[in-house]
N, C-alpha and C positions, 0 to 999 in steps of 0.2 A: 504493499500500499505505499510506503514511502517514497517509492521509485516514481510514483503519479507525480509527487508535491517536487520532486527534483528536477522535473521536466517543463514544470508549471512555470510561466512568466512571474515575475514577482509582486507584479503589481495586480495580478488576478484576483486574488482573495479581497481586495481593495475594490474591484469595480464590480464583481460578481458577486450580489447578495445572496442568490437561489444556490444552496449547497447541490440539489442535483443537478443545474448545469455548472456547477465549478466540478462535479465529479465526471461528468462526460467530458468535459475540455480537459481534465487532465487523463482523463483513459484516451483520448484521442492524442494529446500531445506525445504519452505513454509509447502508444504503437507506433508513431511518426518516428520518436527516437532519435538518431542523427540523423537520420536519412531526410531527404526534403519532402517525401510525400508517404501516404500511405493508403492503399488501396482497398477500400472494404463495405459490406452490404452492413444496412442497419438491421439485420437479424444477426449479424456475428457481434455487433457492438453491443447488442441486448444481451446476447449469451457471455461476454465479457463481462458486462456491467455486473449481470449476478454473479456470477464466477467470485466476483471482488466484493462483493458487498456480504456483509454479519446475515448470519440466519435470521436475525430478530428485525431485520429491517423489509420494508416491505419490496416485492419483486419488481424489476424492471419491466415495462412494456414497449411493444413496439412504436405506440403512442408516445410516450412518455418521452423514449430518446428521440424518438422524430422531432417532438415540439421542440427540446432541449438544444439538438443540432440546427435547428432551425432559426433560432434565438440566438446561438453562437455566431452563425453566419450572416445575420441581418446585423449584430453589434461588431463585425470585422474581426472576432477572434480567431476563425477559421475561414479558407475558403476549401469549396468543394466543386468539382469539376466532371464531367461525365466525359470518359475516351470515345467510347462507341456506345451507341444505342442501347444495347442489352447488358453492359459492364456495368460493374461496382463503382461507385463513386470514388474521385481519388482525392482525399483529404490533405491542404498542406497548412502550415501554420501562416498567418499574415500579421503577426507582431514579434516583434523582439524578445527573446528570452527572458534576457536578463536587466531589463532596464526599469528602473523605479521613476515614477512621475516629481524627481526634485527639481525644485528651482535652479537655474543658471546660478552659479554663484560667480560673483565678480571680487576682481583684486581689491582687496581693504586699500583704502588712502591712509597711509602712515604721515604724519608729521612728528618732527623732532621739537619739543619744545624744553627752552634751557630754564631750568629752575634755579634759583637761587636760594641757599639754605638760610633759613631765620635764625637771629640771634636769640635765644632764650635766657632770659634773667631768672634766675633762681636766687629766693634769699632762704642763706642759712639761717635756720633757726635752732638752737640746740635743743635738746630734750628737755630739760630743765625747765626752759623757757614754755615749750610745749605743753609740759605739764601744769605748770602755774595757771597759762590760760586756759586749759581744759576745767581745772578744777574751778576757778573762778566762773566759768559758764556753768558747771554745774550747780553750782550756789545759787546761781539764779533763777 
């Protein structure tokens, strides 16, 4: 299961809120792997999804997978093309795999400011004088 997420674009969980669509995207990207594309029918994707879904979760159907794939294609996460009339669809990635939507960082402007040290004037007070002043303040 972790293999799906290693192929996933880093911004996908931020942008795809539906866990079913995110799972199907991870499954398609896992099947594509390091190749340019992957050819498969929706029935095959349903079998793969059911094989990688825990038993306590609902089973995948053709309609659920088809709906998720159509949404992913519409949003631009994957592209699908049919090489011939009766051939399976060929799925390809359509987004970069490891780019987060960070803002462009420009070089910070640096100014060098010369600071003159301040002279500190300290009054030296002996301990005895301090105690006398402390005792007079306590009495009042």
